[in-house]
N, C-alpha and C positions, 0 to 999 in steps of 0.2 A: 911127259918133259917137265922137269921141276921148275917151278917158276923162280926167277932171279930175286934175291933179296937186296933190299936196299943197302948201300954202302955204309958201314957202321961209322965212317969217318965224316959223313955229310952233316951240314949244319942246317938242317931243316927246321921250319916252324916247328915247335914241339906240339905234344898232344893237346887236344883242345881243352881239356880240363873237365869234360862232362861225363867222364867214365868211359868213352868209347876208345880212348887211346888212338885216336885218329888224327886227321888232318882237317884244315878248313879251306874252303874255296875262297879265293880272294875277291871273287865277284858277289856270290850269293850269301857267303858267310855261313853255308851249311857244312856241317862236319862229314867226314866219311873216313873210311880206312884207305890206306895207300892204293889198294887194288881198285878203289871206286874213284880215284881221282887221277889227274894227269899232273906230273910234276915237271916244273919248269927251272931252269938255271940260267945264269948269265955265262956265256962263253968269255974267253980271255979278252975277246975285242969288245966286250959290253953288249953284245947281241943276245937277245932272249931266245933259248932254244929248248924244245920239248925233250924230256929225258924219260922215254916210255918205260926203260927197264929199270929206272930209279937207281942208277949206279954212278951218275956224274958226281964229282966232288963239288963242295961249296955249299952255300946257303940255297936252298930250294923253296919255291912256293907251288901252290896247288890250285888247279882249276877243275871244276866239273867236266866230264868228257862230253861237251856238247860244242858244236861249231859256233852257235851263237854266243855261248858264254866266253869262248875265247876270243872272238871278235870283239866282244865288249870289254874284255880285260885290256885289249889293244887300244881301242877307242878312248878309253878312260884313263889310260896310262897308269894302271894299277901295278904293273910289274915293278917299276922303280920303287914305289912305296913298300911293297911286300918283300922286294929282295935288299932293301935298304942300300941302294946304289943308283947311280945314273945309269940306266941301261936303254938300249934302243929295242923296242919290240917291232919287228917287220909288219907291214900292213898285211902281208899275205900269210902271216903266222898260222891262222885257222886253216889255210889250204895246205900249208906244210905239215900239220899234224895230220891231216887226212891223208896225205901221201905216206907219211910214215906208218899210220895205222893199216893203210891198204898193202904197204910193203910187208909188215908184220904178219898180217893175215895170209898173204900168198906164200910167203916164206914158210909158214907153218903149214900150208897144204902141200908144199912140196916135201917137207919133212914127214908129214903123215903119210903122203904117197909111198915113200921109200920104207915106212914102217908097215906098209900094207893096210893102213886105215883111212885112206882116201881113193876112191875109185871114180872113173870117169866113163862116160858113155851111157845112153839111155838104158841098154839092157842090163848092164851092171848095177846102174842105180836102182832100176826096178826090182832086181834080184835081192839087193841089199835091203830095200824097204820090206819086202815081203817075207824075208828071212829074220826080221827084227834086228839086223845089225847096223842099220843107218841111225845115226844121230840126228842128222840134219841133211837137206838136199841144197844144192846150189845150182842155179841156171845163169847163163849169160843174160844180160838185159835184152839183147836182141835175138834170143833164142825164139824158134818157132813156136807159135801158140799151141800147135797140135802136140809137139813133143812135151811141153810143159803140162799140157792137159792130161796126157796119158800118165805121166809121173804123179799128178795130182791124184788121179783115180787110185793109183796103188798106194798113196798116203792115206786117202780116205778109207779104202778097204782094210788097211792094217788098223786104222783107229777104230773102225767099227767092229772088226772081227775080234780084235784083242782088248776092247773095251778100255782103251787107254784115256786119259783125262784130256788130251787133246792130240792133234795130229803132229807128226814129226815136222818140225819147222822147215820152211823153205825160203831161201835168200836169193835175191837178185841185186848184186852189188856192183857188178864190173860188166862192161860189154866185152865182146871177144877180142876187139882190138885193144881195149885197157889191159886185159889179162895177158895178151901177147907181149905187151911192153913190160910187165911185172914178171911174167913166168916163162917167156919164151916158148919153146915147144910143148910146154906142160899145160898150155891153155885147153880150155874145155867148154863145151856147150852145156852139157849136164854132168853134175857130179855129186858124190855123197860122202860124208865124213862118217867114218865106222867108229863103233865102241872101242875104246882104248884111250890111252893117255894122250896121245897125239891127236887122235880124233876129237877128244874133248877140248884141247887147246884150240882146235881150228873153230869150233862153235863158240868157245868163249871169246876169241877175236872177232869173229863175224858178228856177235851180239854188239860187242863194244863200238865197232864201225857203224852198225846199223844206228845205235843210239846217238852216237856222235853226229851222224849226218841229219837225224830227225828230231832234234831238241830232247833228247833224253828218252824218247820213245822207240820202240821196234816195230817197224812195219812188216817184219818177217811174218809170213802166214803160218799158223800152227803154233804149237808150243813144244813141250818138253817131251811128249809122247809117253808119259809114264802111265802104267796101269792104274786103274782105280783100285783104292784100298777097301 
């Protein structure tokens, strides 16, 4: 799935001037590419809203994809200065971003499922790991420990047998009830994203949500699962 490009008519803060052709976080003043930051704009009513797809018109500003950093931008009223307008940043803006990232991830999971690049059920996940097709595995946060343990054993066996740099990453981001609210009948206990463009999109969004919730760090176990060179 192709990534959406920023609207050419937006009036974002320009490149940082440090040769990266990136943007700068309004809180940390660290530069990064648009793919490494979250864009915010002012809605017509003056409310600050996240623009995850970087398509909304008007001046934009950028914040590192970390819940604590977004919360700090709200607390310190940095959006008005960055957007050069009197705007209102809702107190729950950080939570709204989490909800949007979650919806973006689960929407991508549904797309990957239709493309045959996302499978559910412990037996299919185990088979995907052992065949080398799995890019990452996912468990509900309330999944039974025994089911998670069996899939972990398959991940470890693939890692050792194929001499990969690290195990296939494993994510626990949503409870079964949270997934039901986001995905309806497509909820799962165990799942795997498979090799392919849509599957890669799932992993990319899962990493972003994991980092957003955990201060820029991922607590997903394992890594990319690449073979040693």
